[in-house]
Backbone as CSV, one residue per row, in Angstrom:
resi,resn,N_x,N_y,N_z,CA_x,CA_y,CA_z,C_x,C_y,C_z
1,MET,34.634,40.379,-22.734,34.034,40.828,-23.994,32.874,41.771,-23.693
2,SER,32.845,42.919,-24.356,31.801,43.897,-24.089,30.493,43.477,-24.727
3,THR,29.403,44.073,-24.232,28.086,43.797,-24.806,28.035,44.181,-26.269
4,GLU,28.690,45.305,-26.592,28.680,45.793,-27.971,29.273,44.755,-28.923
5,SER,30.344,44.107,-28.541,31.054,43.196,-29.432,30.312,41.886,-29.647
6,THR,29.227,41.653,-28.902,28.499,40.407,-29.078,27.481,40.490,-30.214
7,LEU,27.339,41.646,-30.836,26.408,41.798,-31.952,27.146,42.214,-33.213
8,SER,26.723,41.620,-34.326,27.243,42.074,-35.610,26.529,43.363,-36.001
9,LYS,27.027,44.027,-37.024,26.424,45.270,-37.489,24.970,45.052,-37.911
10,ARG,24.705,43.947,-38.599,23.348,43.662,-39.074,22.412,43.314,-37.912
11,GLN,22.927,42.576,-36.935,22.109,42.244,-35.777,21.736,43.505,-34.997
12,LYS,22.687,44.416,-34.871,22.405,45.666,-34.188,21.398,46.504,-34.973
13,GLN,21.475,46.415,-36.298,20.523,47.126,-37.151,19.096,46.654,-36.880
14,VAL,18.941,45.345,-36.717,17.612,44.789,-36.421,17.127,45.274,-35.057
15,LEU,18.010,45.246,-34.063,17.638,45.682,-32.719,17.212,47.155,-32.724
16,LYS,17.940,47.982,-33.444,17.587,49.402,-33.541,16.235,49.582,-34.237
17,ALA,15.985,48.762,-35.258,14.716,48.856,-35.983,13.541,48.504,-35.082
18,ILE,13.721,47.502,-34.224,12.661,47.125,-33.280,12.388,48.284,-32.326
19,TYR,13.451,48.896,-31.812,13.290,50.013,-30.881,12.587,51.194,-31.565
20,ARG,13.005,51.543,-32.773,12.389,52.675,-33.477,10.897,52.443,-33.699
21,SER,10.548,51.217,-34.062,9.145,50.908,-34.311,8.329,51.050,-33.025
22,LEU,8.872,50.553,-31.920,8.186,50.684,-30.635,8.006,52.148,-30.268
23,ARG,9.042,52.922,-30.443,9.031,54.325,-30.035,8.101,55.156,-30.929
24,ASN,8.139,54.877,-32.240,7.437,55.740,-33.191,5.984,55.338,-33.423
25,SER,5.712,54.039,-33.459,4.355,53.586,-33.779,3.626,52.954,-32.599
26,GLY,4.375,52.597,-31.548,3.770,51.949,-30.396,3.758,50.439,-30.489
27,TYR,4.221,49.882,-31.608,4.186,48.437,-31.801,5.508,47.950,-32.381
28,PRO,5.872,46.681,-32.130,7.059,46.117,-32.767,6.863,46.059,-34.283
29,PRO,7.939,45.951,-35.039,7.818,45.884,-36.495,7.307,44.525,-36.957
30,THR,6.706,44.498,-38.142,6.304,43.237,-38.764,7.514,42.638,-39.480
31,LEU,7.365,41.404,-39.911,8.431,40.785,-40.706,8.664,41.573,-41.987
32,ALA,7.581,42.083,-42.583,7.709,42.891,-43.804,8.514,44.160,-43.528
33,ASP,8.267,44.780,-42.379,9.036,45.982,-42.008,10.523,45.667,-41.908
34,LEU,10.838,44.534,-41.287,12.237,44.166,-41.095,12.888,43.713,-42.400
35,ARG,12.104,43.091,-43.283,12.647,42.743,-44.608,13.083,44.012,-45.336
36,GLU,12.230,45.039,-45.257,12.561,46.303,-45.923,13.774,46.960,-45.271
37,GLU,13.827,46.925,-43.956,14.946,47.523,-43.229,16.271,46.873,-43.617
38,LEU,16.256,45.547,-43.791,17.474,44.796,-44.071,17.730,44.584,-45.554
39,SER,16.754,44.993,-46.384,16.848,44.790,-47.842,17.041,43.319,-48.181
40,VAL,16.201,42.482,-47.549,16.203,41.055,-47.858,14.812,40.677,-48.343
41,SER,14.724,39.550,-49.057,13.451,39.176,-49.678,12.703,38.075,-48.943
42,SER,13.371,37.386,-48.019,12.716,36.243,-47.377,12.467,36.489,-45.890
43,ASN,11.340,35.972,-45.419,11.050,36.039,-43.986,12.053,35.227,-43.178
44,GLN,12.550,34.146,-43.769,13.468,33.274,-43.035,14.736,34.011,-42.647
45,ALA,15.217,34.894,-43.530,16.420,35.663,-43.210,16.182,36.543,-41.990
46,VAL,14.994,37.154,-41.928,14.644,37.992,-40.781,14.527,37.137,-39.527
47,LEU,13.856,35.993,-39.651,13.674,35.105,-38.498,15.009,34.614,-37.954
48,ASP,15.972,34.408,-38.840,17.300,33.981,-38.386,17.952,35.059,-37.523
49,PHE,17.817,36.327,-37.947,18.356,37.425,-37.149,17.669,37.497,-35.786
50,LEU,16.348,37.357,-35.781,15.600,37.426,-34.529,15.974,36.283,-33.592
51,ARG,16.168,35.100,-34.164,16.563,33.955,-33.343,17.917,34.203,-32.687
52,LEU,18.866,34.756,-33.445,20.189,35.042,-32.899,20.109,36.078,-31.774
53,LEU,19.296,37.123,-31.988,19.144,38.146,-30.951,18.512,37.568,-29.697
54,GLU,17.562,36.650,-29.885,16.918,36.026,-28.733,17.889,35.085,-28.025
55,ASP,18.648,34.311,-28.781,19.605,33.377,-28.182,20.663,34.112,-27.357
56,LYS,20.998,35.333,-27.793,22.005,36.118,-27.083,21.417,36.938,-25.940
57,GLY,20.100,36.883,-25.764,19.472,37.547,-24.630,19.143,39.013,-24.809
58,PHE,19.059,39.460,-26.085,18.748,40.862,-26.342,17.254,41.107,-26.524
59,ILE,16.533,40.121,-27.022,15.099,40.257,-27.233,14.399,38.982,-26.776
60,LYS,13.076,39.066,-26.701,12.256,37.893,-26.433,11.128,37.881,-27.449
61,ARG,10.875,36.694,-28.016,9.776,36.554,-28.981,8.624,35.817,-28.324
62,GLU,7.418,36.330,-28.524,6.221,35.687,-27.991,5.547,34.902,-29.098
63,GLU,5.338,33.628,-28.847,4.717,32.771,-29.855,3.251,33.124,-30.041
64,GLY,2.776,32.965,-31.273,1.364,33.147,-31.557,0.956,34.574,-31.843
65,THR,1.902,35.518,-31.842,1.573,36.904,-32.171,2.482,37.382,-33.294
66,ALA,1.873,38.115,-34.229,2.624,38.554,-35.408,3.718,39.550,-35.048
67,ARG,3.490,40.340,-33.999,4.467,41.360,-33.609,4.974,41.109,-32.199
68,GLY,5.121,39.851,-31.844,5.496,39.504,-30.479,6.973,39.655,-30.211
69,LEU,7.469,40.885,-30.215,8.883,41.144,-29.963,9.024,42.077,-28.775
70,LYS,9.927,41.734,-27.862,10.179,42.556,-26.684,11.685,42.711,-26.516
71,ILE,12.129,43.948,-26.338,13.544,44.186,-26.072,13.801,43.975,-24.583
72,LEU,14.790,43.144,-24.264,15.127,42.860,-22.875,16.142,43.877,-22.347
73,LYS,16.407,43.805,-21.053,17.308,44.766,-20.408,18.661,44.821,-21.110
74,LYS,19.185,43.663,-21.490,20.489,43.612,-22.158,20.451,44.356,-23.486
75,GLY,19.298,44.275,-24.181,19.161,44.977,-25.451,19.191,46.480,-25.281
76,PHE,18.481,46.978,-24.267,18.498,48.422,-24.010,19.891,48.884,-23.602
77,GLU,20.589,48.056,-22.820,21.947,48.414,-22.413,22.864,48.490,-23.619
78,MET,22.705,47.565,-24.561,23.542,47.574,-25.752,23.306,48.844,-26.583
79,LEU,22.033,49.274,-26.639,21.696,50.489,-27.374,21.991,51.747,-26.574
80,ASN,22.380,51.578,-25.297,22.642,52.708,-24.401,21.409,53.601,-24.279
81,ILE,20.256,52.943,-24.131,18.973,53.639,-24.055,18.232,53.145,-22.818
82,GLN,17.561,54.070,-22.127,16.766,53.686,-20.962,15.607,52.804,-21.411
83,PRO,15.303,51.734,-20.671,14.189,50.855,-21.051,12.875,51.615,-21.207
84,ILE,12.059,51.164,-22.159,10.734,51.739,-22.352,9.694,50.638,-22.201
85,LEU,8.518,51.018,-21.755,7.406,50.093,-21.573,6.141,50.711,-22.157
86,PRO,5.204,49.877,-22.621,3.929,50.417,-23.082,3.143,50.960,-21.911
87,TYR,2.576,52.153,-22.087,1.799,52.801,-21.034,0.339,52.838,-21.458
88,VAL,-0.531,52.259,-20.630,-1.947,52.165,-20.935,-2.733,52.733,-19.762
89,GLY,-3.822,53.441,-20.025,-4.641,53.993,-18.960,-5.865,53.137,-18.711
90,ILE,-6.446,53.289,-17.545,-7.694,52.613,-17.225,-8.677,53.661,-16.712
91,SER,-9.906,53.663,-17.209,-10.925,54.575,-16.705,-12.050,53.772,-16.082
92,PRO,-12.574,54.204,-14.935,-13.615,53.433,-14.265,-14.927,53.494,-15.030
93,ALA,-15.520,52.327,-15.306,-16.803,52.269,-16.011,-17.470,50.960,-15.624
94,GLY,-18.067,50.916,-14.437,-18.673,49.676,-13.969,-17.620,48.728,-13.436
95,PHE,-17.929,47.417,-13.519,-16.996,46.417,-13.006,-15.669,46.454,-13.751
96,TYR,-15.764,46.468,-15.068,-14.565,46.561,-15.883,-14.467,47.987,-16.416
97,SER,-13.380,48.301,-17.020,-13.218,49.637,-17.589,-12.698,49.515,-19.008
98,GLU,-12.944,50.548,-19.778,-12.567,50.509,-21.186,-11.063,50.483,-21.352
99,ALA,-10.612,49.613,-22.219,-9.185,49.561,-22.520,-8.832,50.706,-23.449
100,VAL,-7.733,51.364,-23.178,-7.293,52.462,-24.025,-6.536,51.898,-25.221
101,GLU,-6.984,52.249,-26.417,-6.364,51.692,-27.618,-5.053,52.398,-27.968
102,ASP,-4.935,53.675,-27.610,-3.754,54.453,-27.971,-2.633,54.151,-26.980
103,ILE,-1.754,53.239,-27.335,-0.669,52.828,-26.450,0.538,53.736,-26.668
104,GLN,1.064,54.283,-25.581,2.268,55.087,-25.640,3.392,54.337,-24.945
105,TRP,4.613,54.557,-25.407,5.768,53.919,-24.770,6.528,54.975,-23.995
106,VAL,6.818,54.692,-22.732,7.475,55.660,-21.873,8.720,55.041,-21.259
107,SER,9.670,55.910,-20.922,10.894,55.442,-20.283,10.608,55.032,-18.856
108,SER,11.253,53.951,-18.441,11.088,53.464,-17.072,12.425,52.917,-16.607
109,GLY,13.003,53.559,-15.600,14.330,53.163,-15.161,14.381,51.785,-14.539
110,ASN,13.353,51.382,-13.798,13.350,50.083,-13.128,12.140,49.290,-13.597
111,THR,12.339,48.410,-14.573,11.215,47.677,-15.149,10.900,46.394,-14.396
112,ASP,11.826,45.902,-13.572,11.596,44.689,-12.786,11.082,43.531,-13.635
113,GLY,11.447,43.495,-14.905,10.971,42.430,-15.771,9.530,42.608,-16.195
114,GLY,8.940,43.783,-15.928,7.551,44.027,-16.292,7.371,44.250,-17.776
115,ASP,6.107,44.180,-18.216,5.798,44.300,-19.636,4.998,45.548,-19.996
116,MET,4.300,46.144,-19.038,3.504,47.330,-19.343,3.212,48.113,-18.077
117,LEU,2.965,49.402,-18.265,2.581,50.277,-17.176,1.107,50.631,-17.322
118,ILE,0.370,50.569,-16.227,-1.053,50.869,-16.217,-1.298,52.011,-15.239
119,ARG,-2.012,53.044,-15.680,-2.390,54.117,-14.757,-3.781,53.819,-14.213
120,ILE,-3.905,53.849,-12.913,-5.149,53.484,-12.247,-6.043,54.705,-12.053
121,LYS,-7.317,54.541,-12.360,-8.318,55.564,-12.040,-9.388,54.918,-11.170
122,GLY,-9.671,55.542,-10.056,-10.664,54.982,-9.154,-10.038,54.493,-7.866
123,ASP,-10.910,54.095,-6.910,-10.434,53.734,-5.578,-10.731,52.290,-5.208
124,SER,-10.973,51.433,-6.211,-11.372,50.058,-5.906,-10.254,49.231,-5.291
125,MET,-8.997,49.685,-5.390,-7.873,48.911,-4.840,-7.117,49.690,-3.761
126,LYS,-7.790,50.662,-3.143,-7.085,51.551,-2.209,-6.555,50.815,-0.988
127,ASN,-7.247,49.763,-0.527,-6.780,49.046,0.661,-5.582,48.139,0.373
128,ALA,-5.215,48.028,-0.898,-3.991,47.318,-1.270,-2.866,48.309,-1.547
129,GLY,-3.111,49.584,-1.229,-2.090,50.607,-1.443,-2.014,51.098,-2.869
130,ILE,-3.058,50.823,-3.658,-3.101,51.278,-5.054,-4.222,52.304,-5.159
131,ASN,-3.851,53.548,-5.357,-4.804,54.642,-5.304,-5.014,55.295,-6.662
132,ASN,-6.029,56.126,-6.729,-6.356,56.844,-7.950,-5.137,57.623,-8.451
133,GLY,-4.781,57.419,-9.722,-3.645,58.116,-10.309,-2.328,57.390,-10.206
134,ASP,-2.265,56.328,-9.394,-1.023,55.546,-9.291,-0.746,54.799,-10.588
135,MET,0.506,54.400,-10.742,0.898,53.549,-11.868,1.302,52.188,-11.315
136,VAL,0.908,51.131,-12.031,1.337,49.789,-11.648,2.080,49.150,-12.809
137,LEU,3.090,48.390,-12.460,3.876,47.658,-13.451,3.342,46.237,-13.525
138,VAL,2.987,45.803,-14.718,2.375,44.485,-14.914,3.312,43.584,-15.705
139,LYS,3.499,42.363,-15.212,4.287,41.363,-15.915,3.340,40.289,-16.442
140,LYS,3.399,40.029,-17.728,2.538,39.009,-18.317,2.849,37.646,-17.708
141,SER,1.810,36.845,-17.523,1.992,35.540,-16.902,0.888,34.590,-17.359
142,LYS,1.170,33.296,-17.267,0.172,32.273,-17.553,-0.218,31.510,-16.294
143,GLU,0.493,31.770,-15.203,0.214,31.088,-13.952,-0.083,32.119,-12.865
144,PHE,-1.154,31.855,-12.101,-1.578,32.782,-11.056,-1.950,31.994,-9.807
145,LYS,-1.702,32.598,-8.669,-2.101,31.970,-7.408,-3.058,32.903,-6.675
146,SER,-3.882,32.329,-5.824,-4.848,33.119,-5.070,-4.123,34.191,-4.268
147,GLY,-4.606,35.419,-4.369,-3.993,36.544,-3.674,-3.209,37.455,-4.584
148,ASP,-2.854,36.981,-5.799,-2.147,37.834,-6.744,-3.030,39.003,-7.169
149,ILE,-2.448,40.183,-7.298,-3.150,41.314,-7.907,-2.889,41.235,-9.400
150,VAL,-3.963,41.192,-10.179,-3.833,40.871,-11.600,-4.475,41.940,-12.485
151,LEU,-4.039,41.937,-13.721,-4.713,42.684,-14.783,-5.564,41.676,-15.538
152,ALA,-6.877,41.874,-15.526,-7.803,40.943,-16.171,-8.494,41.623,-17.333
153,ARG,-8.782,40.834,-18.368,-9.460,41.345,-19.556,-10.733,40.546,-19.804
154,ASN,-11.775,41.263,-20.167,-13.041,40.637,-20.529,-13.525,41.328,-21.789
155,ASP,-13.470,40.627,-22.932,-13.733,41.244,-24.235,-12.732,42.380,-24.437
156,ASP,-13.226,43.623,-24.585,-12.337,44.761,-24.825,-12.154,45.626,-23.586
157,GLU,-12.469,45.086,-22.411,-12.362,45.861,-21.193,-11.366,45.214,-20.230
158,VAL,-10.770,46.047,-19.373,-9.750,45.548,-18.457,-10.005,46.075,-17.051
159,THR,-9.437,45.397,-16.067,-9.516,45.852,-14.685,-8.326,45.314,-13.913
160,VAL,-7.958,46.000,-12.841,-6.936,45.529,-11.914,-7.619,45.175,-10.605
161,LYS,-7.535,43.907,-10.215,-8.180,43.420,-9.004,-7.334,42.277,-8.419
162,ARG,-7.739,41.803,-7.229,-7.057,40.675,-6.615,-7.734,39.365,-7.052
163,PHE,-6.925,38.421,-7.520,-7.427,37.117,-7.951,-7.608,36.222,-6.725
164,ILE,-8.801,35.644,-6.584,-9.099,34.775,-5.447,-9.568,33.408,-5.950
165,HIS,-8.969,32.354,-5.417,-9.400,30.981,-5.667,-9.621,30.344,-4.309
166,ASP,-10.898,30.183,-3.935,-11.209,29.731,-2.585,-12.385,28.755,-2.615
167,ASP,-12.167,27.578,-2.057,-13.224,26.578,-1.938,-13.876,26.277,-3.291
168,GLY,-13.026,26.150,-4.310,-13.518,25.807,-5.646,-14.072,26.960,-6.433
169,LYS,-14.112,28.148,-5.851,-14.638,29.316,-6.552,-13.506,30.267,-6.910
170,THR,-13.608,30.868,-8.071,-12.626,31.869,-8.489,-13.353,33.159,-8.823
171,TYR,-12.776,34.268,-8.390,-13.382,35.569,-8.674,-12.321,36.657,-8.507
172,LEU,-12.679,37.862,-8.927,-11.819,39.019,-8.779,-12.360,39.885,-7.649
173,LYS,-11.484,40.237,-6.737,-11.907,40.969,-5.542,-11.308,42.365,-5.521
174,ALA,-12.166,43.353,-5.287,-11.691,44.716,-5.070,-11.156,44.834,-3.651
175,GLU,-10.238,45.767,-3.434,-9.725,46.032,-2.089,-10.378,47.303,-1.560
176,ASN,-11.704,47.314,-1.654,-12.526,48.402,-1.148,-13.920,47.809,-0.954
177,PRO,-14.447,47.794,0.265,-15.704,47.081,0.532,-16.923,47.609,-0.213
178,LYS,-16.833,48.773,-0.802,-18.012,49.290,-1.506,-18.166,48.684,-2.901
179,TYR,-17.162,47.894,-3.328,-17.230,47.238,-4.635,-17.484,45.744,-4.456
180,LYS,-18.341,45.185,-5.287,-18.668,43.764,-5.229,-17.590,42.929,-5.906
181,ASN,-17.562,41.634,-5.549,-16.672,40.703,-6.246,-17.115,40.556,-7.687
182,ILE,-16.156,40.285,-8.575,-16.441,40.115,-9.997,-16.252,38.647,-10.364
183,PRO,-17.284,37.958,-10.817,-17.116,36.557,-11.229,-16.134,36.435,-12.391
184,ILE,-15.448,35.307,-12.446,-14.571,35.019,-13.583,-15.342,34.120,-14.547
185,TYR,-15.612,34.662,-15.723,-16.386,33.950,-16.735,-15.447,33.240,-17.708
186,PRO,-15.991,32.348,-18.558,-15.132,31.636,-19.521,-14.327,32.563,-20.435
187,ASP,-14.876,33.764,-20.737,-14.158,34.665,-21.630,-13.268,35.656,-20.875
188,THR,-13.161,35.506,-19.552,-12.253,36.352,-18.778,-10.825,35.836,-18.942
189,ARG,-9.919,36.723,-19.227,-8.511,36.330,-19.398,-7.646,37.113,-18.414
190,LEU,-6.838,36.406,-17.657,-5.879,37.049,-16.768,-4.619,37.340,-17.582
191,VAL,-4.302,38.611,-17.721,-3.205,39.035,-18.597,-1.863,38.966,-17.890
192,GLY,-1.817,39.435,-16.651,-0.540,39.465,-15.946,-0.702,39.863,-14.497
193,LYS,0.430,39.862,-13.782,0.446,40.193,-12.359,1.033,41.582,-12.147
194,VAL,0.504,42.286,-11.157,1.096,43.552,-10.737,2.338,43.239,-9.901
195,VAL,3.487,43.726,-10.358,4.743,43.418,-9.668,5.353,44.634,-8.974
196,ARG,4.783,45.815,-9.232,5.326,47.032,-8.615,4.275,48.137,-8.687
197,VAL,4.238,48.957,-7.662,3.317,50.097,-7.622,4.127,51.386,-7.541
198,PHE,3.798,52.329,-8.407,4.409,53.653,-8.380,3.343,54.628,-7.888
199,SER,3.471,55.076,-6.652,2.465,55.940,-6.045,2.621,57.377,-6.542
200,ARG,1.505,57.971,-6.887,1.537,59.355,-7.348,1.830,60.270,-6.163
201,ARG,2.755,61.205,-6.351,3.108,62.122,-5.279,1.934,63.046,-4.951
202,LYS,1.884,63.484,-3.708,0.767,64.301,-3.255,0.635,65.605,-4.023
203,ASN,1.754,66.126,-4.516,1.688,67.373,-5.285,1.310,67.127,-6.744
204,GLY,1.103,65.830,-7.087,0.693,65.503,-8.447,1.822,65.498,-9.453
205,GLN,3.048,65.767,-8.998,4.200,65.838,-9.893,5.050,64.587,-9.749
206,GLY,4.873,63.631,-10.661,5.714,62.451,-10.672,5.220,61.355,-9.727
207,TYR,6.054,60.320,-9.597,5.660,59.122,-8.854,6.759,58.693,-7.904
208,ASN,6.340,58.082,-6.789,7.267,57.449,-5.864,7.259,55.955,-6.130
209,SER,8.402,55.316,-6.023,8.467,53.871,-6.224,8.684,53.173,-4.893
């Protein structure tokens, strides 16, 4: 049975609507958006469609977020579209750096199960092979072990550093001796792990994986 035949016309309509919203606005659609798309009056009808798409492995829903919808590899294959990921930049500004609010979605042939692409500015992670201008693929996670390279958030600022848990102490470590360790405070949140690095080519045109 082909991937196409595993979806009804209405289920495919929902999947296309999720993709269009990601591509056009940078965010998944709300339940209200999907109600309008499907010409239905109840949220439950929309939720039923989303549950079916998730059960079949086309999307993933994140609990606790109003727009927590992610199209999985199987979903992109069904739409015959190259996977896209949110692309966010980081600018150096002290220990942490300002998070870029304008999220763009870009095509990425090999997502490795990642959730977002981050462009690195600065040399704080150069000894880990992550240099100024490189892109890193981040996978959201709730579990971290000492030594993981992570994307951390503190209020509205983010940074990419190595997570260290040693002798009862936890902190974020730069891979460049000119930068100090960053303490992990109660409001520090580890967003995800770096699972792949795309090195910027020396001529500045494109990236090596």
